GUPAMI-317842 format. One record per residue (C-alpha): residue number from 1; residue in three letters; x, y, z. Coordinates in Angstrom, 2 decimals. Layout:
% GUPAMI-317842
<pt pos="NUM" code="ALA" px="X" py="Y" pz="Z"/>
...
This chain:
% GUPAMI-317842
<pt pos="1" code="UNK" px="-14.39" py="0.42" pz="-10.38"/>
<pt pos="2" code="UNK" px="-16.07" py="-0.85" pz="-7.54"/>
<pt pos="3" code="UNK" px="-18.28" py="-3.97" pz="-8.54"/>
<pt pos="4" code="UNK" px="-21.45" py="-3.96" pz="-6.34"/>
<pt pos="5" code="UNK" px="-23.43" py="-6.71" pz="-5.35"/>
<pt pos="6" code="UNK" px="-27.35" py="-6.75" pz="-6.56"/>
<pt pos="7" code="UNK" px="-28.97" py="-3.57" pz="-4.26"/>
<pt pos="8" code="UNK" px="-29.94" py="-4.80" pz="-0.60"/>
<pt pos="9" code="UNK" px="-33.06" py="-3.93" pz="0.47"/>
<pt pos="10" code="UNK" px="-31.70" py="-2.45" pz="4.03"/>
<pt pos="11" code="UNK" px="-33.32" py="-2.38" pz="7.32"/>
<pt pos="12" code="UNK" px="-32.23" py="0.98" pz="8.28"/>
<pt pos="13" code="UNK" px="-28.72" py="2.03" pz="7.73"/>
<pt pos="14" code="UNK" px="-25.64" py="0.20" pz="6.00"/>
<pt pos="15" code="UNK" px="-23.41" py="-0.55" pz="8.92"/>
<pt pos="16" code="UNK" px="-20.98" py="-1.80" pz="7.51"/>
<pt pos="17" code="UNK" px="-17.70" py="-0.47" pz="7.84"/>
<pt pos="18" code="UNK" px="-14.56" py="-0.15" pz="5.28"/>
<pt pos="19" code="UNK" px="-11.63" py="0.64" pz="6.25"/>
<pt pos="20" code="UNK" px="-8.51" py="1.35" pz="4.30"/>
<pt pos="21" code="UNK" px="-5.03" py="1.79" pz="5.73"/>
<pt pos="22" code="UNK" px="-1.78" py="2.65" pz="4.51"/>
<pt pos="23" code="UNK" px="2.33" py="2.40" pz="5.30"/>
<pt pos="24" code="UNK" px="4.22" py="5.21" pz="2.58"/>
<pt pos="25" code="UNK" px="7.55" py="4.97" pz="2.50"/>
<pt pos="26" code="UNK" px="9.66" py="7.10" pz="0.42"/>
<pt pos="27" code="UNK" px="13.56" py="6.64" pz="0.78"/>
<pt pos="28" code="UNK" px="16.88" py="8.82" pz="0.08"/>
<pt pos="29" code="UNK" px="20.17" py="9.07" pz="0.75"/>
<pt pos="30" code="UNK" px="21.93" py="12.31" pz="2.68"/>
<pt pos="31" code="UNK" px="25.60" py="12.10" pz="2.28"/>
<pt pos="32" code="UNK" px="26.31" py="14.94" pz="4.86"/>
<pt pos="33" code="UNK" px="25.26" py="15.89" pz="8.40"/>
<pt pos="34" code="UNK" px="23.95" py="19.07" pz="6.78"/>
<pt pos="35" code="UNK" px="22.00" py="17.67" pz="3.77"/>
<pt pos="36" code="UNK" px="20.35" py="15.03" pz="6.13"/>
<pt pos="37" code="UNK" px="19.04" py="18.83" pz="8.21"/>
<pt pos="38" code="UNK" px="18.24" py="20.34" pz="4.65"/>
<pt pos="39" code="UNK" px="15.90" py="16.59" pz="3.81"/>
<pt pos="40" code="UNK" px="14.14" py="17.25" pz="7.06"/>
<pt pos="41" code="UNK" px="13.19" py="20.97" pz="6.62"/>
<pt pos="42" code="UNK" px="12.00" py="19.86" pz="2.80"/>
<pt pos="43" code="UNK" px="10.13" py="16.67" pz="3.92"/>
<pt pos="44" code="UNK" px="8.32" py="19.18" pz="6.61"/>
<pt pos="45" code="UNK" px="7.49" py="21.75" pz="4.14"/>
<pt pos="46" code="UNK" px="6.36" py="19.26" pz="1.66"/>
<pt pos="47" code="UNK" px="4.22" py="17.62" pz="4.04"/>
<pt pos="48" code="UNK" px="2.93" py="20.11" pz="6.81"/>
<pt pos="49" code="UNK" px="-0.36" py="20.04" pz="8.07"/>
<pt pos="50" code="UNK" px="-1.33" py="22.81" pz="5.30"/>
<pt pos="51" code="UNK" px="-0.79" py="20.03" pz="2.45"/>
<pt pos="52" code="UNK" px="-1.97" py="17.21" pz="4.14"/>
<pt pos="53" code="UNK" px="-5.22" py="18.91" pz="5.34"/>
<pt pos="54" code="UNK" px="-5.94" py="19.75" pz="1.15"/>
<pt pos="55" code="UNK" px="-4.77" py="15.87" pz="0.37"/>
<pt pos="56" code="UNK" px="-7.38" py="14.55" pz="3.08"/>
<pt pos="57" code="UNK" px="-9.93" py="17.28" pz="1.41"/>
<pt pos="58" code="UNK" px="-9.53" py="15.76" pz="-2.18"/>
<pt pos="59" code="UNK" px="-9.78" py="12.49" pz="-0.47"/>
<pt pos="60" code="UNK" px="-13.19" py="13.20" pz="1.07"/>
<pt pos="61" code="UNK" px="-14.18" py="14.52" pz="-2.02"/>
<pt pos="62" code="UNK" px="-13.24" py="11.75" pz="-4.15"/>
<pt pos="63" code="UNK" px="-15.02" py="9.18" pz="-2.03"/>
<pt pos="64" code="UNK" px="-18.33" py="11.43" pz="-1.90"/>
<pt pos="65" code="UNK" px="-18.06" py="12.64" pz="1.75"/>
<pt pos="66" code="UNK" px="-19.09" py="15.62" pz="3.45"/>
<pt pos="67" code="UNK" px="-16.42" py="17.05" pz="6.13"/>
<pt pos="68" code="UNK" px="-18.30" py="17.81" pz="9.21"/>
<pt pos="69" code="UNK" px="-14.60" py="19.09" pz="11.40"/>
<pt pos="70" code="UNK" px="-10.76" py="19.37" pz="10.61"/>
<pt pos="71" code="UNK" px="-8.21" py="19.18" pz="12.84"/>
<pt pos="72" code="UNK" px="-4.42" py="19.72" pz="12.17"/>
<pt pos="73" code="UNK" px="-1.01" py="19.58" pz="14.11"/>
<pt pos="74" code="UNK" px="2.66" py="20.31" pz="13.21"/>
<pt pos="75" code="UNK" px="5.35" py="18.85" pz="15.47"/>
<pt pos="76" code="UNK" px="8.78" py="19.99" pz="16.65"/>
<pt pos="77" code="UNK" px="10.90" py="19.38" pz="15.39"/>
<pt pos="78" code="UNK" px="9.29" py="17.67" pz="12.77"/>
<pt pos="79" code="UNK" px="5.92" py="15.67" pz="11.49"/>
<pt pos="80" code="UNK" px="2.53" py="16.42" pz="11.14"/>
<pt pos="81" code="UNK" px="-1.15" py="15.19" pz="11.45"/>
<pt pos="82" code="UNK" px="-4.40" py="15.22" pz="10.04"/>
<pt pos="83" code="UNK" px="-7.61" py="13.76" pz="11.00"/>
<pt pos="84" code="UNK" px="-10.88" py="14.46" pz="9.40"/>
<pt pos="85" code="UNK" px="-14.76" py="13.18" pz="10.41"/>
<pt pos="86" code="UNK" px="-16.87" py="12.97" pz="7.38"/>
<pt pos="87" code="UNK" px="-20.66" py="12.42" pz="6.44"/>
<pt pos="88" code="UNK" px="-22.20" py="10.37" pz="3.87"/>
<pt pos="89" code="UNK" px="-24.72" py="12.95" pz="3.06"/>
<pt pos="90" code="UNK" px="-24.82" py="16.85" pz="3.27"/>
<pt pos="91" code="UNK" px="-25.01" py="18.33" pz="6.94"/>
<pt pos="92" code="UNK" px="-27.17" py="21.47" pz="7.06"/>
<pt pos="93" code="UNK" px="-27.15" py="21.97" pz="10.48"/>
<pt pos="94" code="UNK" px="-24.29" py="20.70" pz="12.95"/>
<pt pos="95" code="UNK" px="-26.54" py="20.00" pz="15.64"/>
<pt pos="96" code="UNK" px="-28.06" py="17.68" pz="13.31"/>
<pt pos="97" code="UNK" px="-25.53" py="15.28" pz="13.37"/>
<pt pos="98" code="UNK" px="-26.20" py="14.31" pz="16.54"/>
<pt pos="99" code="UNK" px="-25.03" py="14.51" pz="20.40"/>
<pt pos="100" code="UNK" px="-22.61" py="11.78" pz="20.20"/>
<pt pos="101" code="UNK" px="-20.92" py="13.09" pz="17.12"/>
<pt pos="102" code="UNK" px="-20.57" py="16.17" pz="18.55"/>
<pt pos="103" code="UNK" px="-19.27" py="15.23" pz="21.91"/>
<pt pos="104" code="UNK" px="-16.44" py="12.90" pz="19.80"/>
<pt pos="105" code="UNK" px="-15.25" py="16.02" pz="17.98"/>
<pt pos="106" code="UNK" px="-15.18" py="18.42" pz="21.12"/>
<pt pos="107" code="UNK" px="-13.65" py="15.28" pz="22.81"/>
<pt pos="108" code="UNK" px="-11.17" py="14.79" pz="20.10"/>
<pt pos="109" code="UNK" px="-10.05" py="18.04" pz="19.30"/>
<pt pos="110" code="UNK" px="-9.73" py="19.72" pz="22.50"/>
<pt pos="111" code="UNK" px="-5.87" py="20.60" pz="23.08"/>
<pt pos="112" code="UNK" px="-3.47" py="22.28" pz="25.14"/>
<pt pos="113" code="UNK" px="-3.27" py="26.13" pz="23.67"/>
<pt pos="114" code="UNK" px="0.81" py="25.68" pz="23.77"/>
<pt pos="115" code="UNK" px="0.80" py="22.71" pz="21.32"/>
<pt pos="116" code="UNK" px="1.64" py="23.15" pz="17.93"/>
<pt pos="117" code="UNK" px="-0.87" py="22.73" pz="15.11"/>
<pt pos="118" code="UNK" px="-2.93" py="19.58" pz="13.86"/>
<pt pos="119" code="UNK" px="-5.52" py="18.74" pz="11.35"/>
<pt pos="120" code="UNK" px="-8.28" py="16.56" pz="12.04"/>
<pt pos="121" code="UNK" px="-11.53" py="15.99" pz="9.38"/>
<pt pos="122" code="UNK" px="-14.02" py="14.31" pz="10.61"/>
<pt pos="123" code="UNK" px="-17.07" py="12.16" pz="8.93"/>
<pt pos="124" code="UNK" px="-19.86" py="10.88" pz="10.42"/>
<pt pos="125" code="UNK" px="-19.36" py="7.58" pz="11.83"/>
<pt pos="126" code="UNK" px="-15.85" py="7.64" pz="9.30"/>
<pt pos="127" code="UNK" px="-12.78" py="9.66" pz="9.39"/>
<pt pos="128" code="UNK" px="-9.68" py="9.84" pz="7.40"/>
<pt pos="129" code="UNK" px="-6.44" py="10.27" pz="9.20"/>
<pt pos="130" code="UNK" px="-2.64" py="11.09" pz="8.11"/>
<pt pos="131" code="UNK" px="0.69" py="10.84" pz="10.17"/>
<pt pos="132" code="UNK" px="4.04" py="11.34" pz="9.31"/>
<pt pos="133" code="UNK" px="7.23" py="10.38" pz="10.50"/>
<pt pos="134" code="UNK" px="10.33" py="12.05" pz="9.00"/>
<pt pos="135" code="UNK" px="13.69" py="10.58" pz="10.43"/>
<pt pos="136" code="UNK" px="17.03" py="10.52" pz="9.46"/>
<pt pos="137" code="UNK" px="19.79" py="7.76" pz="10.44"/>
<pt pos="138" code="UNK" px="23.24" py="9.49" pz="12.06"/>
<pt pos="139" code="UNK" px="25.24" py="7.00" pz="10.94"/>
<pt pos="140" code="UNK" px="24.58" py="5.08" pz="7.49"/>
<pt pos="141" code="UNK" px="23.03" py="8.19" pz="5.59"/>
<pt pos="142" code="UNK" px="19.67" py="6.64" pz="5.62"/>
<pt pos="143" code="UNK" px="16.57" py="9.24" pz="5.47"/>
<pt pos="144" code="UNK" px="13.28" py="7.58" pz="5.77"/>
<pt pos="145" code="UNK" px="9.65" py="9.54" pz="5.05"/>
<pt pos="146" code="UNK" px="6.92" py="7.35" pz="6.31"/>
<pt pos="147" code="UNK" px="3.20" py="8.34" pz="6.06"/>
<pt pos="148" code="UNK" px="0.51" py="6.60" pz="7.96"/>
<pt pos="149" code="UNK" px="-2.95" py="6.98" pz="6.46"/>
<pt pos="150" code="UNK" px="-6.15" py="5.82" pz="7.56"/>
<pt pos="151" code="UNK" px="-9.54" py="6.28" pz="5.38"/>
<pt pos="152" code="UNK" px="-12.56" py="4.56" pz="7.46"/>
<pt pos="153" code="UNK" px="-16.28" py="4.54" pz="5.91"/>
<pt pos="154" code="UNK" px="-19.39" py="3.50" pz="7.19"/>
<pt pos="155" code="UNK" px="-22.57" py="3.34" pz="4.77"/>
<pt pos="156" code="UNK" px="-21.95" py="3.02" pz="1.12"/>
<pt pos="157" code="UNK" px="-19.15" py="5.29" pz="0.43"/>
<pt pos="158" code="UNK" px="-16.21" py="3.35" pz="-0.06"/>
<pt pos="159" code="UNK" px="-12.36" py="4.43" pz="0.61"/>
<pt pos="160" code="UNK" px="-10.97" py="2.67" pz="-2.40"/>
<pt pos="161" code="UNK" px="-12.08" py="5.02" pz="-4.60"/>
<pt pos="162" code="UNK" px="-9.32" py="7.53" pz="-3.26"/>
<pt pos="163" code="UNK" px="-6.68" py="4.49" pz="-3.44"/>
<pt pos="164" code="UNK" px="-5.00" py="5.81" pz="-6.57"/>
<pt pos="165" code="UNK" px="-5.06" py="9.28" pz="-5.26"/>
<pt pos="166" code="UNK" px="-3.15" py="8.71" pz="-2.02"/>
<pt pos="167" code="UNK" px="-0.54" py="7.02" pz="-3.43"/>
<pt pos="168" code="UNK" px="0.14" py="9.44" pz="-6.31"/>
<pt pos="169" code="UNK" px="-0.04" py="12.37" pz="-3.47"/>
<pt pos="170" code="UNK" px="2.76" py="10.95" pz="-2.14"/>
<pt pos="171" code="UNK" px="6.76" py="9.88" pz="-3.02"/>
<pt pos="172" code="UNK" px="5.94" py="6.36" pz="-2.17"/>
<pt pos="173" code="UNK" px="8.84" py="4.22" pz="-2.83"/>
<pt pos="174" code="UNK" px="7.10" py="1.75" pz="-0.79"/>
<pt pos="175" code="UNK" px="3.40" py="0.93" pz="0.07"/>
<pt pos="176" code="UNK" px="1.82" py="-1.37" pz="2.02"/>
<pt pos="177" code="UNK" px="-1.98" py="-1.44" pz="2.03"/>
<pt pos="178" code="UNK" px="-4.97" py="-3.33" pz="4.13"/>
<pt pos="179" code="UNK" px="-8.41" py="-2.82" pz="3.24"/>
<pt pos="180" code="UNK" px="-10.91" py="-4.54" pz="5.89"/>
<pt pos="181" code="UNK" px="-14.88" py="-4.46" pz="5.61"/>
<pt pos="182" code="UNK" px="-16.37" py="-5.18" pz="9.14"/>
<pt pos="183" code="UNK" px="-19.40" py="-5.67" pz="10.95"/>
<pt pos="184" code="UNK" px="-22.89" py="-6.43" pz="9.39"/>
<pt pos="185" code="UNK" px="-25.72" py="-4.77" pz="7.95"/>
<pt pos="186" code="UNK" px="-29.30" py="-6.58" pz="7.68"/>
<pt pos="187" code="UNK" px="-31.58" py="-6.46" pz="4.98"/>
<pt pos="188" code="UNK" px="-35.17" py="-6.49" pz="5.03"/>
<pt pos="189" code="UNK" px="-35.83" py="-10.10" pz="6.14"/>
<pt pos="190" code="UNK" px="-33.54" py="-9.89" pz="8.50"/>
<pt pos="191" code="UNK" px="-30.74" py="-11.56" pz="6.83"/>
<pt pos="192" code="UNK" px="-27.27" py="-10.32" pz="7.82"/>
<pt pos="193" code="UNK" px="-24.56" py="-9.55" pz="4.70"/>
<pt pos="194" code="UNK" px="-20.84" py="-9.01" pz="5.69"/>
<pt pos="195" code="UNK" px="-19.79" py="-7.29" pz="2.61"/>
<pt pos="196" code="UNK" px="-21.58" py="-5.08" pz="-0.14"/>
<pt pos="197" code="UNK" px="-19.15" py="-5.35" pz="-3.31"/>
<pt pos="198" code="UNK" px="-17.02" py="-7.96" pz="-4.61"/>
<pt pos="199" code="UNK" px="-13.31" py="-8.25" pz="-4.43"/>
<pt pos="200" code="UNK" px="-10.47" py="-10.32" pz="-4.65"/>
<pt pos="201" code="UNK" px="-7.48" py="-8.22" pz="-4.28"/>
<pt pos="202" code="UNK" px="-6.63" py="-4.60" pz="-3.68"/>
<pt pos="203" code="UNK" px="-4.87" py="-4.64" pz="-7.10"/>
<pt pos="204" code="UNK" px="-7.93" py="-4.67" pz="-8.57"/>
<pt pos="205" code="UNK" px="-8.45" py="-0.95" pz="-7.94"/>
<pt pos="206" code="UNK" px="-5.03" py="0.25" pz="-8.70"/>
<pt pos="207" code="UNK" px="-4.46" py="2.18" pz="-11.97"/>
<pt pos="208" code="UNK" px="-2.50" py="0.50" pz="-14.95"/>
<pt pos="209" code="UNK" px="0.26" py="3.09" pz="-14.39"/>
<pt pos="210" code="UNK" px="0.46" py="1.90" pz="-10.58"/>
<pt pos="211" code="UNK" px="0.23" py="-1.68" pz="-11.65"/>
<pt pos="212" code="UNK" px="3.31" py="-1.12" pz="-13.93"/>
<pt pos="213" code="UNK" px="5.47" py="0.75" pz="-11.62"/>
<pt pos="214" code="UNK" px="5.40" py="-1.40" pz="-8.61"/>
<pt pos="215" code="UNK" px="6.25" py="-4.86" pz="-7.75"/>
<pt pos="216" code="UNK" px="3.49" py="-6.28" pz="-5.54"/>
<pt pos="217" code="UNK" px="2.62" py="-9.19" pz="-3.37"/>
<pt pos="218" code="UNK" px="-1.00" py="-10.03" pz="-1.75"/>
<pt pos="219" code="UNK" px="-1.42" py="-11.61" pz="1.75"/>
<pt pos="220" code="UNK" px="-5.44" py="-12.25" pz="1.84"/>
<pt pos="221" code="UNK" px="-7.82" py="-13.53" pz="4.10"/>
<pt pos="222" code="UNK" px="-10.96" py="-14.21" pz="2.09"/>
<pt pos="223" code="UNK" px="-13.50" py="-15.57" pz="4.70"/>
<pt pos="224" code="UNK" px="-12.45" py="-12.30" pz="6.98"/>
<pt pos="225" code="UNK" px="-12.81" py="-9.87" pz="4.10"/>
<pt pos="226" code="UNK" px="-9.17" py="-8.81" pz="4.90"/>
<pt pos="227" code="UNK" px="-7.20" py="-7.90" pz="2.31"/>
<pt pos="228" code="UNK" px="-3.07" py="-7.16" pz="2.53"/>
<pt pos="229" code="UNK" px="-1.12" py="-5.86" pz="-0.27"/>
<pt pos="230" code="UNK" px="2.70" py="-4.73" pz="-0.55"/>
<pt pos="231" code="UNK" px="4.60" py="-2.75" pz="-3.31"/>
<pt pos="232" code="UNK" px="7.88" py="-1.43" pz="-4.16"/>
<pt pos="233" code="UNK" px="9.01" py="0.59" pz="-7.07"/>
<pt pos="234" code="UNK" px="10.83" py="-1.88" pz="-9.79"/>
<pt pos="235" code="UNK" px="13.28" py="0.69" pz="-11.24"/>
<pt pos="236" code="UNK" px="16.26" py="1.51" pz="-9.01"/>
<pt pos="237" code="UNK" px="17.79" py="4.37" pz="-10.15"/>
<pt pos="238" code="UNK" px="20.54" py="5.79" pz="-7.51"/>
<pt pos="239" code="UNK" px="19.90" py="9.46" pz="-8.80"/>
<pt pos="240" code="UNK" px="16.08" py="9.10" pz="-7.67"/>
<pt pos="241" code="UNK" px="17.27" py="8.49" pz="-4.15"/>
<pt pos="242" code="UNK" px="20.20" py="11.15" pz="-3.39"/>
<pt pos="243" code="UNK" px="19.60" py="14.07" pz="-1.70"/>
<pt pos="244" code="UNK" px="21.22" py="17.40" pz="-2.99"/>
<pt pos="245" code="UNK" px="23.94" py="14.95" pz="-4.91"/>
<pt pos="246" code="UNK" px="24.57" py="13.17" pz="-7.92"/>
<pt pos="247" code="UNK" px="25.74" py="9.74" pz="-8.63"/>
<pt pos="248" code="UNK" px="28.28" py="11.25" pz="-11.10"/>
<pt pos="249" code="UNK" px="29.70" py="13.07" pz="-7.99"/>
<pt pos="250" code="UNK" px="30.33" py="9.99" pz="-6.20"/>
<pt pos="251" code="UNK" px="33.09" py="7.27" pz="-6.46"/>
<pt pos="252" code="UNK" px="32.11" py="4.07" pz="-8.32"/>
<pt pos="253" code="UNK" px="33.31" py="2.15" pz="-4.43"/>
<pt pos="254" code="UNK" px="30.75" py="4.97" pz="-2.95"/>
<pt pos="255" code="UNK" px="28.31" py="4.30" pz="-5.26"/>
<pt pos="256" code="UNK" px="28.09" py="0.60" pz="-4.58"/>
<pt pos="257" code="UNK" px="28.10" py="1.05" pz="-1.21"/>
<pt pos="258" code="UNK" px="25.15" py="3.59" pz="-0.74"/>
<pt pos="259" code="UNK" px="23.46" py="1.50" pz="-3.59"/>
<pt pos="260" code="UNK" px="23.56" py="-1.85" pz="-1.62"/>
<pt pos="261" code="UNK" px="22.36" py="-0.15" pz="1.52"/>
<pt pos="262" code="UNK" px="19.13" py="1.44" pz="-0.32"/>
<pt pos="263" code="UNK" px="18.38" py="-1.83" pz="-1.74"/>
<pt pos="264" code="UNK" px="18.63" py="-3.52" pz="2.00"/>
<pt pos="265" code="UNK" px="16.38" py="-1.22" pz="3.37"/>
<pt pos="266" code="UNK" px="13.59" py="-1.03" pz="0.48"/>
<pt pos="267" code="UNK" px="13.75" py="-4.95" pz="1.11"/>
<pt pos="268" code="UNK" px="13.27" py="-4.64" pz="5.05"/>
<pt pos="269" code="UNK" px="10.43" py="-2.34" pz="4.77"/>
<pt pos="270" code="UNK" px="9.18" py="-4.00" pz="2.11"/>
<pt pos="271" code="UNK" px="9.39" py="-7.48" pz="4.31"/>
<pt pos="272" code="UNK" px="8.68" py="-6.21" pz="7.82"/>
<pt pos="273" code="UNK" px="11.79" py="-7.29" pz="9.27"/>
<pt pos="274" code="UNK" px="15.44" py="-7.11" pz="9.33"/>
<pt pos="275" code="UNK" px="17.56" py="-9.05" pz="6.96"/>
<pt pos="276" code="UNK" px="20.39" py="-11.40" pz="8.52"/>
<pt pos="277" code="UNK" px="23.80" py="-9.65" pz="8.64"/>
């Protein structure tokens, strides 16, 4: 649960912007070219624009936001995008959102009639987006699915409420999370406040199940209200990383080679840099 500071008497609207950003990675090893092709097909089907739209719609409900608009896109040959604009309060008439919100929606969602479908769900002064990047390597057999997710809110609603749901909604071997509170809000006495809740680490908002499953490290800049957490699964079971294959079907030498490749890939993505050969 979010730990609020004593309730502030504000001069007008709470102008603090709270941004939660993810890079989520799922890794697998596909032995043959046709298996790598089937992996891309599987990912594109499992995380298509329709599925992503449902996930983001659920996020909006979890954080207590109202969706103003949704736009979505499936890409050729692979990948999908969804973006949502949300409101902190119920919207009875779209015109009540104001000309700026409406113009932003129109400008962002104008698209070429020949383009594939994409998803955008808009929030009033806030947004939720997801973009997927499935890819395979033609030489080493590694296949990677990356999802980039952003939840930005303005006001008292917090994206941290959707933290656990988003991690559980994807096949998350590695998760890199950033949370930042930006701007300020002013109380009735004119004093500026740069954060309206207590936080020492993103880990405080993770469920016990997730904390048990992942190894995690923090890099936080408290004076700037910037919080960064990296996570990767603790347990390594080769069978969970093989696509259309089992460890028993491989020779002992092949298992060792593939396991070493996958562990190296995990370490490189977790640390954000290539390891020296």
